[in-house]
N, C-alpha and C positions, 0 to 999 in steps of 0.2 A: 380388456386393457384399460388402464384410466390413464386417463392424458393430464399433465400438471399444467396448472398454468402459469404462462409468465409470469416473474416475480416482481415486473415492473408494472405493465399496461395488463395483466391477467389475463389474456388472449388464449386461448385453447389453439390456434393459430399454429402450422407450420414451425418446430422449433430449429435453434441450428445454435451453435457453439460463438461466445464472446469473449474477446480475447481479453485479459488485464492493461496491457497494455497495449496499443494498434501493432499490427504486425508490421505495417508498412513505416514505422518508425527505427525497425531492427538495424537498418543500413547507419545509425548515425551513433550506434556503440557499441562497448567492447562486449560482445558474447561467449559465454561459458558452454562449453558442449558437455556438461554432464552438473544436474543439480542434488545438491547434498540438504533432504527434508528434516524436520528437525521438529518434534512434537510433544507437547507436555499437557496432562488433562489434572487438575485439579491437583497444580503440583507435582504429579509425577513423569519423570521424563519417559517416552518410548523409542522404543532402537531408533535410528537414524537408517535414512532409506535414501535411496539416489535413482533418479531417473536421468537417460541421455538426452534432453532437451535443453535449448537455451531458457534463459529466462524471463525473454518472451515472447516464448512458446507457447506458454500457460493460457489455456483457455478453459471456456465452461461453459456447458450445455444447457438446453432447459430454458432459453434466453429465447424468444420468436424474432422473426426473421427482419420482421417490419421494426421492431426496436433495435436490434443490433445492426440491419443496414439504412436505418434510417437516420432517426435523431442524433443517435448513440455516435453513430462517426461523422454528424456534423459536428458533437459536440466538443471530440477531439481535431477535429481538422483545421476548427477555428484555434486551439489552444496550441499546437502543434508547436508551432516556431517558438513560441516564448516557453516553452517546458521542455525542450530539448536544449534552448542554451541557458534555461537554468540549470538541465541537469548536467550541464559540462560546465558550470560556475562561468559560463561566457558573460551574465550579468546576474547581478543581485537582487533586480529589481522586479517590481511586478507593477507595470502605471497604474493610474484610478480607472483606467479607460479599459483594460484590460483584466481587472478583478475577478468581475463576474466572469468571464469566458475561463480565465484559468482553471475558478474552483469548481464550474461545471466540470470539466474534466475530472478533476481530481477526485471528485465524490463520486462523476461512473464508476470509475477506476474501485476507490475501496469498494461502493458497495457490489461490484462484480466479484473482487475478493473475498468478501466476506460471505457469499449467494457459492461459490465456488469450494468455499471451506466449511461450507454450514453444517457438515457430518456430526459434531462437536456444539450445542447449545442454539442451532438454527440461525436463522441473519434478521437484520433488522428490517422485518417486512415493512412496516411503516412506513419508516424511510425510502424506502423503493418506491413504494407507491406515490408518496409525496413528492418526489424529486423527476416522476413521469408528469404526474399533473401538472405543476410548477417550472420543473427545468430551473430549478435553487434550491441550495443546501436545506435540507429539510431545518426545521424546527428542532435544537438540542444538538447540532453538529457544530461542532469543532474541529478545525483545521489547525496543525503545525508543520512548520518547515523546520529546515537547517541545512547544513552542507556536513557533509564527511569524509575525511579520506579514504575512507574503504569503501571502495566503488561496488562489491558485492554485497553489502549489507542488507539481509532481508528482502534479496532481488527477487524469491520468488514470491515475496509477499509474506505477511503476517497477520493472524488472526486472533484476538482473544477475545472473549467472554469472561462476564461475570453476572450472577452465578452461572457456575455449568450446567446446573439442572435446568431444562429446559419446560419444564412444569412449575418453575418457581416465577412469578410475576416481577417486572422489572429490572433493572440491571442498565447493562452496559455494552456496548460492541466496541473494541479496541482494533483498528486496520492499521498496517502500515506496510512500507514498502521501500526501497532505493532504486533511483532509476540514474544510472552514474554517479554522482555526488551528491545530488539532491536526493534529501532523507524526508518524506513526509507519514503522518499521522493523522489518522479522521477517527473520531470520537463521533460515535451516535449512540442514541438511548435506545436499550431493550425495552419493549413494551411499552414507549411512552414513557420511560422515567427520565426526564429532565433535569429530574434533580442529581441523582446518581451522573447523568453525563455529565454534570456542572461541576459535581465534586472531581470527576477522573481527571477534567481539563485542568481546575486549579492542584491538583498534585502533581499534573504532569509539568504545568509551569516551576510550581518550587522545584518538581526534580531535578528539569533540565538549567534552573539557572542562567537563563541566557541564552544557553548553546541551540536552541529551537524558538521559534516565534511563535506566536498563534496569529494566523496571519486569516482567521474566522472565528465568530464575527466578526466585521471590521467594517468600519464608517465607512459609510460613501464618500466618492471623494478624493480620498487618500491616498497614495501611492505606498505598494507595500516593501519593504525591504527587507531581504532574507539577510540573518546574520551569517559571516565568513569567517571570522578571525579565530575562531574555536572549533576549529572542525574536527581539527587532532582529537579532540576528547568526545567523539561519536563513533566511537567504538560497538561491540560486539555486547560488552558489559554496559555500554550508556544505552544501546538500544533495549537491553532487557529491560533495566530497571525503569525504563519511560513507555513501553508497551506491554509491561505484563499485569492483569489485574490487581492481584493479590500486593505483591510490594506497592502498585500504588495506593492503594485502597485499605490494605491491613497492614503495610509498614513491615512486610515479609523482607527474607532476602529473595532475590530474581531465581530464576534458573536458567543455568548456562548449559546449554548443551556442550559439550566437548571434546566429544568422540565421534570421528566418521564412522561409516560403516566399514565392518573387517575389509571387506576386497576393497574398498578404494586406499585403505593402512598399506596393505599388502602390497599393492602392485605401487604404491610411490614412496615403499622408505628405502631413504638412502639417497634417492634422485635431487638433484641439483633445482631448487625452485623455481631459478631461470628459467631453466628447460621443460619445467610442469608448467608457468607462464606461457609459453611459445605455446605447449601442444594442446591446452586446453582451453586459452583467451583467445578470441578469434578478434582483430581489430576492426575497429569500424572501415566502412567501407565510403561513406559521405562526410562532410566537413557539418557540423549542425550551420540551417539555412540562415541567413542576415537578417536580423530584426530590423523593424521598421524604422525610420530616421524621423 
């Protein structure tokens, strides 16, 4: 049996499963009891499927225990208070002293998401290895943030790759997820293609028209303010336009998965939406922790 190396440090040691979003953050958020997955490959939508997990239960194997329980955990613990409060829109600001702290946690989550969804087009290997070495957003990384009124938007994570063919050198990875009201997009170069990563980031800026802010790269010593005023515009269609590679790079119409799995449709047909919310959404059990004064 071949033992695969850890995608971050390259270790062949004992492997574990790493959460996209730390499990310890679950008490702070609304949790769904069932997640619907949608997939499109080269513009073709695959049949949707569902799983009985909350959006914060997703974890992916193949990451060594030393990374999982060491520096990755430390990164998330350092950023937890700020990110939880951002997720709830209790604050819209990232002070200059916390910018790198927050970006480290966001980049870790994005790289773990891409690793977990690598079966189509692979994952940004060079970025993962660089992040392990430096603990900094790798060259060619672009991060966007905004607020949405749709709290479960891409809650289980989204990963787009262009081009899809893993044998084609160059391209871009686009990773996105929603955490309560905070929506985050991270762009990584594929095979070191800094030009395509930059073109994708420029396309996201043009398409979002101010609903999202590019928060990395960022000038040192300056705070970040995430835009809130137009959160009603950041819906499912908007998210598709700014996270699918073909609409961004080829000006094609985005793919909008519109159907739930037949078993969910049959089960919920005719039921009151408020009853469904009460049945399938669990409210948080903890208030967001206090921000430093």
